[in-house]
C-alpha positions, 0 to 999 in steps of 0.5 A: 906210369909215364915216369917210371917207365922213362926212367927205366930208360935214364942211359939211353935219354943222356946218351942221346945227346951224344948220338943227336946234336939237335937234342939240346935244341928241343930244351928252355932256354936260359935267357939270363946266361942264354944258354939251353938249360941242361938235359936229364941229368943221373941227379934228376933221374934218382929224383924220378925214381923216388917220386915215382916210389912217392906217387905209387902209394896214391896209385894203388890207392885209387885204383882200389876205390875206382874198381869199386862201385860202392866205397865203404867206410871201413875200406876208405879208413883202412886207405887213409892210414896205410897213406898216413903210415907210409908217409909217417915212414917216408919223413924220417927217410934219409934223404933230405928230397924224400923227407922235405917232400913226405913233411909237406904231405904230412902237413897238407894230411893233418890240416884236411884229416887232422890227427 
């Protein structure tokens, strides 16, 4: 939720460097090149938005489970299949970043839950 909220202000963060010269001092220093690493760039914000979409899948399932005192096997199974379907669809994404991330997740899913 915090990443989703921050992504809405991507332009503000990118302009902050222009307005506040000390902004760059908050970032890590690359010891090899003796310079500050770049703050957020547009590509990072795109990846953040994709990551938020991915994380929302799990957030919604967690909300359903935590709102119930007794999670039944049929509700659990329904959510498990929902996650599998969503990850499978994202594995076929045209975006290489999303595809790679979800393929790694699918490998872990299959290892834990099987096919």
